[in-house]
C-alpha positions as CSV (number, residue, x, y, z in Angstrom):
1,M,34.6,-28.5,45.7
2,R,37.2,-29.0,48.4
3,F,39.2,-32.0,49.4
4,S,41.3,-32.8,52.4
5,S,43.5,-35.7,53.4
6,A,44.7,-36.9,56.7
7,D,48.2,-35.7,55.9
8,G,47.5,-32.1,56.8
9,L,45.6,-29.0,55.8
10,V,44.3,-28.4,52.3
11,G,43.0,-25.1,51.2
12,C,39.4,-24.5,50.1
13,V,39.0,-22.8,46.8
14,L,36.5,-20.1,46.6
15,S,35.2,-18.9,43.2
16,V,33.4,-15.6,43.4
17,T,31.5,-14.9,40.2
18,F,29.7,-11.8,41.4
19,E,31.1,-8.5,42.7
20,S,31.8,-9.0,46.4
21,E,33.5,-7.4,49.3
22,E,35.3,-9.0,52.2
23,V,33.6,-8.5,55.6
24,E,35.0,-8.7,59.1
25,F,33.6,-11.5,61.3
26,T,33.9,-13.0,64.8
27,I,33.8,-16.7,65.3
28,E,30.8,-17.7,67.3
29,K,31.2,-21.5,67.0
30,E,33.3,-23.9,64.9
31,G,32.9,-27.6,65.6
32,W,33.8,-31.0,64.3
33,N,31.8,-33.2,61.9
34,V,32.2,-36.9,62.8
35,Y,31.8,-39.8,60.4
36,E,32.1,-43.6,61.0
37,L,33.6,-45.4,57.9
38,N,32.8,-48.9,56.9
39,D,36.3,-50.1,57.8
40,G,35.8,-48.9,61.4
41,T,37.8,-45.7,61.1
42,T,36.4,-42.5,62.7
43,L,37.0,-39.4,60.7
44,K,36.6,-35.9,62.2
45,I,36.6,-32.9,59.8
46,R,36.4,-29.3,60.6
47,S,36.0,-26.3,58.3
48,I,37.7,-23.1,59.5
49,A,36.7,-19.8,57.8
50,V,39.5,-17.5,57.1
51,K,37.6,-14.9,55.0
52,I,33.9,-14.2,54.5
53,F,32.7,-12.3,51.4
54,K,29.3,-10.7,50.8
55,T,28.1,-10.5,47.2
56,K,26.7,-7.3,46.0
57,A,24.4,-9.1,43.5
58,V,21.9,-10.1,46.1
59,P,20.0,-7.2,47.8
60,P,20.3,-6.9,51.6
61,A,16.5,-7.1,51.9
62,K,16.8,-10.7,50.4
63,G,19.4,-11.7,53.0
64,G,22.5,-11.0,50.8
65,G,24.7,-13.7,49.5
66,F,27.8,-14.9,51.2
67,G,30.9,-17.0,50.3
68,I,33.8,-18.2,52.4
69,A,37.5,-19.0,52.0
70,G,38.9,-21.4,54.5
71,Q,40.8,-24.5,55.5
72,N,39.6,-28.0,56.3
73,V,41.3,-30.0,59.0
74,L,40.8,-33.8,58.9
75,V,41.8,-36.3,61.6
76,A,41.5,-40.1,61.2
77,K,41.4,-42.6,64.0
78,A,41.7,-46.1,62.6
79,R,41.3,-49.4,64.4
80,P,44.7,-50.9,65.3
81,D,44.4,-53.7,62.7
82,K,44.0,-51.0,59.9
83,M,47.0,-49.0,60.8
84,G,50.4,-49.1,59.0
85,K,53.9,-47.9,59.3
86,P,54.2,-44.1,59.4
87,P,56.3,-42.7,56.6
88,S,59.8,-41.1,57.2
89,S,58.5,-37.9,55.5
90,P,55.0,-36.8,54.5
91,H,53.6,-38.1,51.3
92,T,53.5,-35.7,48.4
93,R,50.3,-34.6,46.7
94,E,51.5,-36.5,43.6
95,E,51.9,-39.8,45.6
96,I,48.4,-39.4,47.1
97,D,46.9,-38.6,43.7
98,K,48.6,-41.6,41.9
99,A,47.9,-44.2,44.7
100,P,45.0,-46.6,44.2
101,K,41.9,-45.6,46.1
102,T,38.9,-47.4,47.5
103,K,35.5,-45.7,47.8
104,M,34.3,-45.8,51.4
105,S,30.8,-45.8,52.7
106,Y,30.2,-43.8,55.9
107,T,27.6,-42.9,58.5
108,E,27.3,-39.3,59.7
109,R,27.6,-39.3,63.5
110,E,27.6,-35.6,63.9
111,E,27.3,-32.6,61.5
112,V,27.5,-29.1,62.9
113,W,26.8,-25.6,61.7
114,N,29.7,-23.2,62.2
115,T,28.5,-19.7,63.0
116,Y,30.1,-16.3,62.5
117,L,28.9,-12.9,63.6
118,L,29.2,-9.9,61.3
119,P,29.4,-6.2,62.5
120,D,25.9,-5.5,61.0
121,N,24.4,-8.1,63.4
122,T,24.1,-10.8,60.7
123,R,24.9,-14.4,61.6
124,V,26.5,-16.4,58.8
125,K,26.0,-20.2,59.2
126,V,28.2,-22.7,57.3
127,K,27.8,-26.4,57.2
128,L,30.4,-28.7,55.7
129,V,28.8,-31.5,53.8
130,V,30.8,-34.6,52.8
131,T,30.0,-35.8,49.3
132,S,32.5,-38.7,49.1
133,I,35.4,-40.4,50.9
134,T,38.1,-42.6,49.4
135,K,40.9,-44.5,51.2
136,T,44.3,-44.2,49.7
137,E,45.7,-47.7,49.6
138,G,49.1,-48.4,51.1
139,L,49.7,-44.9,52.3
140,Y,49.7,-43.8,56.0
141,D,50.0,-40.5,57.8
142,Q,52.6,-39.6,60.5
143,F,50.5,-41.5,63.1
144,G,50.1,-44.7,61.1
145,D,46.5,-44.0,60.2
146,P,45.4,-44.6,56.5
147,I,45.2,-41.5,54.4
148,Y,41.6,-40.6,53.3
149,V,40.6,-38.1,50.6
150,V,37.4,-36.3,51.4
151,N,35.3,-34.4,48.9
152,S,33.1,-31.8,50.5
153,D,31.1,-28.6,50.0
154,N,29.7,-25.9,52.2
155,I,26.1,-24.9,52.6
156,I,25.9,-21.2,53.6
157,T,23.0,-19.3,55.0
158,S,22.5,-16.2,57.0
159,E,20.0,-14.7,59.5
160,P,19.7,-11.5,61.5
161,V,20.9,-11.7,65.1
162,T,18.0,-10.9,67.4
């Protein structure tokens, strides 16, 4: 599980339970997922792979297994009536964790597959999937937008490049 908030980058945690090896990759495409929240805010979130791992537990004939380590970037664009005063310094993780939160409903406007090319002509496809969004009440980012906490996961698949 990963989470991001509008106050900056939050690292993704990768748990590798099988023997794996890091593989080189080239970015083919990384795009933004776009969500419309019930309060009129538009959220854009982008997953950026920094490492790709291939597990040795799944035979290459069966497509191999892959994992990624990365960063999520989250941008909020609130309606003017939902904005607040920007803080004089960024909020701490503790402040964000302790603040009251409201669960938000949302509509997916766009969800994209990020694609990465490996030296062995494999294309690894990664799709960030949002599982929940909460609004942190009374806290705003450096632009005056409310701070949202997004829980997400990644779907990973691979295919040969033809």
